[in-house]
N, C-alpha and C positions, 0 to 999 in steps of 0.2 A: 331602424337602429334600436338596440336594446336600451332601455332606460338605465341610468346609473343608480345603482343602489347605494344609498348613504348609510354609513355605520353610525349609530347613535354613540355619543360620547360616553366614555367609560366602558364600552363593550370590548372584551378581549377577543381578538381574531387569531386563533392558534395557527401557526405555520404547519402545513402538512410535514410530518416527520420524515417519511420516506423520500419524498421528493427533495426536501431540503438537504438530507444526507447525500443523496446522489449528486445534487448540484455542487455541494461544497467539496466532496472528495470523489471526483469521477475517475481519477486514476486508480484508486483502491478498488472501485467497482469493477473496472475493466480487468484489473489483475485477478480479482476473485473469479470473474466469469471466465477468463482463459484457463484458470487452474481448473475449474469445474468441467469445462468443456473437454479439456485433454484427458482428465482423469475419468470422466464418464465414458468418453470414447474408448479408452484403453480397457476399462472394466467390461464394457459391453462387447468390444471387438475380440477380447481374449477368449471369452467362452464360445463365440461363434467360430473363431479359428480352430479351437480344439474340436468342436463338433464337426467342422469341415474336414479336418485331418482324419479323424476317426471314421467318418462316413466314407471318405476316399480310400482309407486303409481297407475297410470292409469290401468295397467294390474291387479293389485291387487283389485282395486275397482270393475272392471267388473268381475273378477273371484269370489269375495266374494258375489256378488249379485246373487240371484237365477236366474237360467237359464231361467225360464218362465218370468222373468222381462227383461232380456237383449236380449232375442231372439226376432227378428222381425217376427211377426206371421201375415200371410195373410190367411183369412178365407172367404169361399164363401158358401152359402147355396145350397142345391140341386136344380136342375132345376125344374121350375114350373110344377106341374102335367099336365098341358095342353100340354106339349111336349109329343112326342111319347115315349113309353117305351124304345125303342132302343136307342133314343138320350139321354135319362136320364141315361141309363146304360153306354153309351160310355163316358159320362162325368166323370164316376167314374173309368174307367179302367186305368191301369198303364201308358199306352202310352200317353193318353191325359194329364194326371197329370205331366208326365215327361217333356212333351213340355212346359207346363205352368210354371213348376219349373225353367226350363231354362230361360224363360222370366223374371221371378221374380229375378233371380240371375243376369241377364243382367242389371238390374236397380240399382244394388249396385255400387255406385261410390266411388272412392278413396277420403279420406283415409280409408273410411269404407270398410272392407274386410269381406268376408264370409268364415267361417270355414266349407268347404264342407264335411269334414268327420263327422261332428256333425250336420249339416243341414239335414232336411228331409221333406217329404210330404206324404200325404196320406188322408184316409177318416176315420171318426169316428162318432159314433152316439152321438148326443148332449144331448139326454134325456136318463138317466139310466132307465133300464127295470128290473123289478123284475122277478126273476127266481124261480119257486116253486119246484125245484127238491129236493128230499129228500137226505139226507147225507151232504148237504152244511151247513156251519156254520151259526147258528141263535142265536146271543147273547141274545136278549130278545124275542125269539120266532117270529122274524120279518125275512121273506125271504131276502136273499141278493139281490143286484142289480148289473148289469153289463153294461158295455159299450162295443160296438164292435169297434175295431180299425184295420185298414189295412194300416200299415206304411211300407215305402219302406226299402229295405236292412236289413231285420230283421236278416238275417243270418250273416251279417258283424258285428253286434252289440250285438249278444247273442250266446251262445253255449249251445247245449242241455245238461242239467244235467241228464235227463232221457227221453226215447222216441226219437222223431224226430221233425223236423220242419214241419209245416203244409204245405199242398199242395192243389192245386185247380184241380180238375179232370174235364176235358171238359170245356165248356163255361158256366160260372156262370151267372145267370140272377136274376131278382127280384122274380122269381117263384121257384128258386132253394130251396129244402126242407132241405137239409143238407150240412154243410160245416165243414172243419177242422179248428182247432185253437190250440194256445199254450198259456201258462200262465208262468209268472215268478215264481221264487221260493218263494217269499214273498207272492204273490197272492195264490199259491197252499197251502202254510202253513196255512194262516189265514182263507181262504175259505174251506179248506179241499178238495181240488181238486186233483185228481190223473190222471195219464195217462190212457186213455180209458174211463174217465168220459164223459157222454153225458149231456149237459146242453141245456134246451129247452127255447129258447128266444121267448117271445110272438110275434106273427105276426100281421100285419095290414090286417084285413079282410081275413085271411087265417090261416092255421095251423101254430103251432109254428115252428120256425126255429131250426133245431137239430144241435148243435155245438158239435162236438166230439174232445175232447182234445188229441192231439197226442204227446205232448211233453212238459216238464217243462224246462224253459230256465233260465240261469244265465247271467245277463248283463255283457258284457265285461268292460265297463266303466259306472258304474252306476251313477257316478257324472257328466257324459257328458251331453251336451245339448240334445242329441238324446233322453235320457230318462228323463232328469230333466225339459225339456220344457213342458212335460205333465207327471208329476210324477205318475199319476194314472196308467199309462201303466206299471209302474215297481212296485209300492207299492199301495196296497189297503188301504182304510181309513175307519175308524169307524165313521159313520154319525149318528147323532141324528135325529129322525124322528119327527120333530117339534121344536119349540123354547123353550118349557118348559124344565127346568132342570131335570124334572122326565120322559121326553119323552123317549120312547124306542130307542135302537140303532140298527143298521144293518150294514153289510159290503158292501162296494162298490169297485168293482174291474173291471178289464178290460180283455177281451178275444182278443188275438192277432190273426187275420186272415191273410192269404196270400194276397198280393195286388190284385191278380186276382179275389179273392172272394169278393171284395168290393160291386159290384152290389147286392149282396144278402141282403145288409142292406136296400135297397128299399122295401123289403118285410116285414120289421119290422116297429114298430111305434117309433123307436129311432130317427127319424129326422137326417139323415146322413148329415154331412157337409164336404167339402173338405177344406184342409189346406196345407199351404207351411210354413215351419219354416226355417228361415235364422239365424244361429247362428253366432254372430260376432267374428271375429279373430282380437284381438288387440295386438298380440305379436309383430307385426311390426309397429304399430301405434304410432308415437311419440306424446308426450304430448304437444308440441308446436303446433301441427295440430289440437287441440281441437276445435277451431271454425269451421274449415273445416269439422271435424268429425261430429259435431252437426248438421251442415247444411246437411250433407249427410243422417243423420238419419231423419231430418225434412222432406226432399224431399220424402222420402219413406212413411212417415206416413201420410203427408197431403199436399204434394207439387206436383210438376210435375211428379216425379217418381211414386207416387201413382195413378195418372190419367193414366199413360201408363200401370201400372200393371192391373188396371180395364179393359182397353181396351184389354189386352192380356188374362185375366183370366175370369173375370165376372163382369158385370156392378155393381153388388151388393157386390163386395168383399170389405172387411174391413181390414185395416192394423192397427195393435196395437203392441206397445212396450213401456216399461218403461226404455229403454236404455237412452233416453234423460234425464230422471230424475236421473239416476245413474251418468251420466256425469255432470249434474248440481251439485250433491252432491260432486263429486270429485272436481270440479272447486271451489266450496265454500271452501272446505278444503285447497286446493292449495292457494287460495288467502288470506286466514288467516295465512298460514304459510310463504308465500313469503316475507312479510315485515321483518320477523325475520330472514330469510335467507339473505335478502339484508343487514341488519345490520352487520352480520358476514362477508359477502363476501366484501362489501365496506370497512368495517373497516380494514380488513386484507390488502386489496389492497391500502388503504391509508398509512398503515404502510410501505408496500413495497415501495411505491412512495417515501415517506420521507427518507427511508434509501438510495434509489438509488440517489436521489438528494443530500443527505448528502455525499455519496461517491464522486460524482462529485465535490461538494464544497470543500471537504478536498483535493482532488487531485489538484484542481486549486490553493488552498492555499499552498500546498506543493511545487508547481512549480511556485510560484509567482515571485521569483527572476529571474529564468530562463527566463519566459515569458516576465517579464519587461525588461530585457536586450535585448531580440530579438526585442521587439517593439522600444526600444531606438536606436538600430542599424539599423532600417528602415524596419522591418517587417510589412506588411500591416495586418489590422485587419481581412479581409476575408481570406487572405492567412493563417494567423496563425490559425484561426478557422477551416479552411479546413484541415490543417495538424493535428490538434488535433482530428478532426472528423474522419480522415482516420485511425489514430492510434487506436482510441477507436473502430471504426467499425470492424477493423481486428480481435479484440478479442470478441466483443460483438455479432456480427452477427453469427459466428459459435456456440458461447455458447447459444444464444437464439434458434437457430435451434436444438441444441442438447436437450435443455429443452423441446421444443415443441414435438420432437420425443419421449422423455421419457414420456410425458404426453399421447400422442396418444397410446403408447404401454401399459402404466399402466391402462388406462381406454379406451378400444376400442369402448365403446358406447357413442354416443353423436354427437352433431353438430360440425364438423371439422372446418367450417369457423369461428365460434366464437373463438375457441381455437387458430386458426392461428392469428386471429386479436388481441387476448389478448396477445399472445407471441410476435407478432410484435410490439404492443405498448410498452411492457416492453424493447425490444431490441432497439427501437428508443429513448426512454427516456435515456436508458443507454448511447446511442451514443451522445446525445445532451447535457447531463448534464455538462460534462467538457467543451466542446467548448462554450456553452451559458455562463456558469459561467466566463470562462476566458475572453470572449469578453466583457462581462459586466464590468469586473473589469479593463480591460486594453483598455478601449475605447481611452484614451489619453496615449501617451508614457511618462513614469516617471520611475525613478530608486528608489526613495525613497519617502515614503508617510508619514513619522512620525510614532509615536507610534499609534498602534491600539489594545491595549490590553483591557482586559475585564473591568478593573477598570476605565480607562481614557476615553474609547470611549463613545461617546453620540449618541443615536439613531437619525437618520435623520428624516425629516418631512415625506417623503414618506414612510418610514417604520412605522411611528406612525399612518399615515392614513391607511395603509394596515392592521395593527394590530386592529385598531378600526373597520375596515369592517369585518374582521373575528370575532370579539367580537359580532357584531350585528348579523351575520349570526348564530354563535353558540347559542346566546340567542334565535333567532327565531326558530332554530331547536329543542332546548330543550323544548321551550314552546309548539311548535306544537306537538312534541311527547308526552308531558304530557297531552295535551288536547285531541288530536285525537287518540293516542295509535297506536299500530301496527296492529290491527284488527278491526278497526272501520267499514270500508266499505267492504263488500265482493265484490270481483270482481276487486279490486284495486291491482296493482302490487307493491305498496309502492312508497314513495317519496324519491328520492335520497338524498336530503338535510336533511330530517328526518332520514334516515338511517345512515347518517354520524354524527349524534348527538354525540355518544360517542367519535368519533375521534376529532370532533371540540371542545369538552370539554377538551380533552387532549392537543390540539394544543394551546388553550387559556391559559391553565395552564403552559405550556412550555414557552410561550411568557412572561407571568408574572414572571416565575422563572428566565428567562434569564435577565429580567429587575432588579429583586431583587438580582441577583446573586452577584454583587459587595458588597452589604451591609454585609452579613455574612463573606465575605473574609476580609473587612476592619476591622470588629470587632475582628476577629481571629488574624489578624496581630497586632493589638494593645495589644490583651491579651497575646501575645507571645513575645512581645518586650523585656521583662525583663527575659525571660527564659535564662538559661545558655545553651551555645551550639548554633551552627549556623544551625544545620540541620532542625529543625522546621521552623525557621524564613526563611531560604532559600527555603524550600518546598513551604511555603505560598507565598513567593515573586514570585517564578516560576509559581504558580498557578494564582496569580493576574496579571501577565504580559503576560499570554497566549494570543494569538490573538483572535479576536472576532469570527473567524470562528471555534475556538475550543469548543464553546458553541453549535455548531450545533448538536453534539450527544445528548444534553439535549432534543431537540425536538424529535429526533428519539426515545430516551430511553423512555420519557414519553408517547409518542403515543403508542409504542409497549407495555409497561407495563400496560397502561390503556385498550388496546385492550385485552390483556391476562386476566386481572382481570375481565373485563366485560363479556368475553366469559366464563371464569370459573364460574362466578355467574350465567350465564344462565344455564349452565349444572348442577350446584348445585341445582338451583330452580327446574329444570325438575325432577331430582331425589327426592327432597323432596316432590314435588307434587304427584309423583307416590307412594312414601311410605305412605303419608298421605291418599291418595284416597284408597289404598289397605287396610290401617288399618281401615278406616271408613267402608269398606265392610265386613271385617272378624271380626273386634273387638279385635283380638288378632293375634297370629302367625298362628293359624289355627281355623276353626269353624266347629263343627259337629253339625247338627240340623236336626230335624224331626218334621213336623207340628203335626203329631199324637202322638208324645211323644217317647222318647228313651227307649230302653229296660233296664230292671233292671240290675244294676251292670255295666253299660256302662262306667261310669266315672272311676271306678276302673280299668277296663280292658284298657281304654285309657291311663291311667297313666303308664301302664307297657309298652307302645310302645316306642322303642328306640328314643331318642331325646326329649321327652316330659319331661318338668320340673314341670309344674303345670297345673291343670285342674279346671276350675271354672264352676259350673253348674248354669243354669238359666232356669226358666220356663217362656216362652214367650207366650203370647196370643195376638192376633190382634183384638179381639172382645170385649175389655173393653169399656164400654159406660159411660162417665161421665154424671151425672144427668139423667141416664136412657134415654138418648136422642138418635137420630138417628146416630150421629157421633161416630166413633170409634177411640180409641187411643191405640197404642201398649203399653202393659204393661208387664214388666219383673219382676218376683219375684226372689229374689236373697238372698244370705247370705252376710250381709253388710261388715263383716270383710274381707272375701275372695274377694269379689267384689271390695272393696276399694283397696286392694293390687293390684289387676289386673289393675284398671284404673290408679293407680299411676305408675304402671311399664310401661305400654304402652303409658302414657301421653295423655290419652284421657278422659277428664272430671273427674279429680281426685277429691275426696271429703273425708271429715272426716267420718269415720265409724260410730261413735257414734250418729251423726246427723241423720242417716237413720235408726238406731236400733229402733225397736218397743218396747215401754214400755208395760209390762203386769202386771196384778194384781194378786197375789198369793191368796190362800184361806184365809191366815191370815191377809189379807189386805195390805201387804207390796208390794212395786213395785219392779219389776225385769226387766231384759232385755232379750228380747227373741231372739236376733240375733247372739248371740256369741257362741252357743253351736256348737258341731262338726257337727251336721247335718243341722244347720241352723234353728231349730225348738225349741220352748219352750217346757218344759216338766212339767207335773203335779207331784203331790206327789207320785203317783204310777208309775211313770216313763213312762207313756203314752205320746203321742205327745200333746203338748200344743195347737195345732190348729186343728181343725176338726169339724165335725158335720155340720150341716146346718146353714144357715145365713138368716136372713130376712132383709128387706129393712132398718131396723135400724142400722145394722152393722153386722159384722161377729161374729158369737158366736162360742165358743170352750170351751173345758174343762180346758184350761189353763189361761183364762183371758178375758178381754173385750176390747183388743187393736182393733181398727177398727170401734168402735161404735161412735156415735155422740159425746158423752162425752170425748172419748179418740181417736181422729182420728189418723190414721197411717201416719207418716211422709213419704213423697215420694220426690224423685229426679225427676224433670221435665224438659223438654226442654224449651227454651225461649218462643217459640210459644205457647205451652200449658199453661205456666205460665202467659202469657199475656191474654189468653183467659179466664182462670178460676180464676186467682187471688190467694191469699194466704189464703183466708177463706176456712174452711172444706167443702167439697162437696162429694156426694155419687158416687160410681162407681159400675156399674153392671158388674159382671164377666161373662165369656163365659158360665158357668154352671147355670147361673141365680142368684147366690149369690150376695149379696150386701156388700160393705165395704166403710167406710167413710175415706177419706184421706185428708191430708193437705200438701201443697207444702211447703217443708222446704229448698230444694236446687235447684238452677237452673244452668244447664249446657248446652252448645251448642251441645254437643255430648256425647254418652255413648257407651261402648263396646258392650253391649247386643243387642242393637236395631240400625238398619241402617235407617237413615232418620232424619228429623227435628222435629218429634213429638214423644214423648215418655214419659212414667212414669216408674220409678223404685221403687220397694217397697220391704221392708223386708218380706221374704216369711214366717216367723214365725207368722205374723199377718193374714195370708190368710187361707181359708179352704184348707184341704188336697188335694182336687180335683184339685185346682188351682196351686199346687206346684210341680206337677210331671215334672221332668226335660225334657225339649224339646231342650236345646241347651248346647253344651259344648264349652267353650272358652279355647283353649289350648295355652300355651306358651312353647317355646322350640326352638330347632335349627334343621335343616335338617330334617324336618317333611315330612313324606310320606303319601299322601292322601289315597292310597290304604290300607296301614296298618291301619290307622286311621278308615277307613270304616269297615274293617274286625273286628277290636277290639270292635267297638260300636255295631255291630251286625245289622242285617236287611239291609235296603238299605237308610241310612240317606244321606243327602246332606253334602258334605265335601268341604270346601274351604280353600286352603293354601294361605297364604299372599304372599309368594314369587311367586307362580304361578299366582296369581291375579296381582301382580305388573308387571310381565313379559308380561302379556296379554295387557297391556296399550301401549307398544310400538309395535303396530301392523302394521301401514301403513309405507311403505318405504319412504314416504314423511317425516314422523317424525323422523325415524331412520337416514335418510340421513341428515336432518337439524342438528340433535344432533351430528353426526359425524362431520359435518361441523364446529360446534362451538368447539368441541374438537380440530380439526385441527387449529382453529383460535387461541386457547390458546397456542398450540405448536408453531405456527407460530410467535405469538407476543412475546413469551419468546425467540424463536430463533433469531428474528430480533433485539431484545434488546441486546442480547449477541453479535450479529454480529456488530451492531452499536458501541458498546463499543470496540470491537476488532479493527474496523476500526480506531477509535480515537486514541487507544493506538499505533497501528501500525504507524499511521501518526506521532506521537510524538516520536517514538522510535529513529530515527537518532539523534535528538537534545539531547535526554536524554543519549544516549551513549556517544556523545561527551562531554557532561557536566560531566559525570562521569569520563571520561578520563582526563579532565583538572583538576578536583578536586582531583583525585588520585595522580597527580603530586605535589599537595600541601598538601598531607598527609591524604586524606580521606580514612578511612578504609573500608573493604567490608561490614561490619555490618552497618556502617553509610551510605554507598551508598544504601544499600538495604532499609533502613529506609527512606532515602530522596525520592526514587522513589515511595515507597508506600504512604508516607505522601503527596507527590505532586499529586497522582492520586486519593486519597480518597475523597477530598472535592467535586469534581464534581460527583463521584460515589454516595457518601452519599446523595448529593443533589437530584440526579436523582432517587435513590432508594426511599428516602422519599417522594419525590414529586410524583413519579409514584404510590406508595402505597396510598397516600392521594387523588390523582386525580382519581384512580380506584375506591376508596370507594365513593368519592363525585359523580362520574358518575353514580354509581349503585344507590345511594340514590336519585339523581336527576331525573333519568330516570325510576325508578321502578314504579311509577304511571301509566306510558304509556306503560309498557311492560307486556303483558298478555301471560303467558306461558302455559294456560290451553290446548289450541289446540295442542301445541307442545308436551305437557306432556301426555295427556290422549287421546288415540285413541278410547276407548270404548265409544259409545254414552250413554249419561246419566250417565257417571261415577261421583262419588261423588268427591268433592274437587275442589280447584281452585290453579292454578299455579301462584306464585308470585316471582318476581326477588329478590333474597337475596344475600347478600355479602358472598363470599367463601373465608375464610382466607387463604387457600392453595394457591389459584391462585393470591391473593394479595401479600402475603409475599414470596412465594417460588421464582418467578422470581427476586424480588428485592434483596433477599439474594444472589441469583446466580450472579447478577451483581456485588455485593460487593466482593464475593469470587473470581470471575474472575479477577476484578481489582487487588486484592492483589496478586493473582497468577502470572498474567502476569508481574506485577512490580517486584515480587521476581525472576521470571525467567530472566527477563532483567538484573536485578543486577548480577545474578549468572553468566550469559553468558558474561557480560562485564568484571566481575572480572576475569574470566579465560583467557581473551584476554590480549594482550599487549596494551599499550596506544599509541604506535608510530603510528600505522595505522590510529587510530582515529583522531590524531593530525596533520596529513599530510594535506597540503593545496592544493587544486585544484583537488583532486581525488574524491570528493563527487559529487553526481548528485542532 
């Protein structure tokens, strides 16, 4: 047993500062730890999520590009005929090519890496050779043509479907008369080649080379670069023999020889060339190394690496690749998305910073009397700040490390150094917030500083200068964002000040609200002076006499609510842009179309598909020529009533149906309307179709009337571009079948469901000849539509586009989905920090409120009155913050929307219709604000309930509170 050490009389034993503070206020320490853990986690994980999205975007960009574009291809011609035959043959043998392939791979420099499993080398004939063998496919009685290819490791990339792999017997030379070969399953099917077929390839000044097919192969990875770099080796192509559309066609395929048989190509007129193909491996290439990656590609294509390849392979070797173009396209996309990502990341970071500083300010204000007493009793300012730093660091450093560890575990991919720096910055700020605030407040020792409540306090000159400086910065950031936008210059990574524009707007609004805060309090106090009862007046008096630091949560709340509103508006704008683009593409919930016309009864059958609610038919022609000129305008023939219902339902160019309905003249001279019948056609007295027959240049003739003539032109709906070009005067239009009809533009719309594009004419089908009204397009509305079911119901092989699938295709690049997820997280983080700031403020005021209720209960205050007092005391600030946050978020969206272009973020498909605009999202505006109000009321009610269940003695004791 350890002996008990006695303390001499008169000796002071100081209590350990940090341990004492943690034991006295464990709730405060736990709250700080949670705040630091969450903030450090978000700071570290945000950077790693961005890195992960950019790296995945780079891999997707390379994978989506064709392998023949991304593969680095080195090609060298055959040796000069002046060399000896033995030397020319040796240059094509596998051993020589293998050594040269190793030299090519040796020039690949990091971060560019070669995918050795998909890289290849070999020999192939550059000139296709016609083979006259009977039995081969001849589409237009033109003999097929073939190329000979001897590529390495054929056995590793294909398996025999029938037969066996080709082999070379003995030493093959240029004079060899017969060799073996294999073909892929696609080549065998289209060229009608079987195992055992002998194909005679024309020779050069010698007898044809007999190529005997020994096997039909199925590629193991047909989409891999081994086959895709030269797709002809896997799939034959139907080639037109000439430039004329009427020129005959022939099949072009490849015969796969064993590598040892490559010298036999010298005996043909196919001009054999040697090649080495390096497939890039970007699975481990980070996006931040893109400049070095482009440099590595450039040195292979036209730099020092290319020179060394020529020295090792052939002086005439040529290196080609479009990988640099693919990387440029990816960098362009990344540079246009990066500023939008910066807005979300910096905005969320600014909110976290404000909440951290607010927490430090509230802690310093809560301990103002304690720290003032220590300074008055002789504590030095550095010593006091050091003790505060120690007690904060004991909590913040482990919490920051825990948040960093959680981020590294949650997102294992990304740059760790940046994550460590971000988490370390958060931890440092958390450690310094309390000591710096306390040191600034207690520069001089004092015990009492007078009243510093909200109503009586006056801003200092330094505060005014700081606020004016922030105002100038915010105005500059907003103006720069409105003028330059977020995607003005490709290749820029975004301006930090411009990216902080939403946060700066919120900060300025918060500062203005803090200055105006006393005014509504004074007005409310005067309005409630004559009310009966003391609860309301007491609550307003408590609110008015709160310390100046109690308005710090206003800054945090407004910043957080504005960030949440802005992020929600971005996600809402992205969704709206994708919805509109998909609608412009399909025209309805689904689109079934065939350029040659749909089968009879297709509309009725499609109506029976589950989920279909309505089907609108249209006859679309792309060959309508106004004024019989060379320019064509898409023309859609529709039934006005049904088409007007569709346009109104999908909100795409709605119009009144009677304006488009063609007026016809009946045999008795009365006028009728030809567009309202069930079939969309007018009928004569005998019940026959009211449109039909032939039409001459003067107009469309038919048995039912003269609509479409010069005297009675058909009303049409036109796009603004067409209306601007042809005006509102009647003009003739020649249809695809040669008939003419006279039309007059009666309606102008920017878009219409039946036609995709900015130029169109829509006409009542009853005024056209019957040949021009055969349905080619079905516009389907409904829910949960199945493309395969619609195709089967329509019959034949029409094109089917479903709006939901089209919308999903726009979110293609990981860069876009990653940025969208980041904005969603920004909304959640903004709302969470708003609630956290409110909780910190309420917890800070809890001891004073509990003591107040205890005193008032001794004077007869009931529990219901106590509950009302706490709720009314908390509501003014919460209402001010909720209303201010909502208005500030709305104003920020309106101010910044001209500079925020969401098109790149919303639409991944090149050439997709539609533009993404920033629009206000009511949910993200109102929901966090309502949550703030509800939390305020709930916390106040809980505090009153807990206080009511306790006794008042403990709260009224003197000297036991910290």
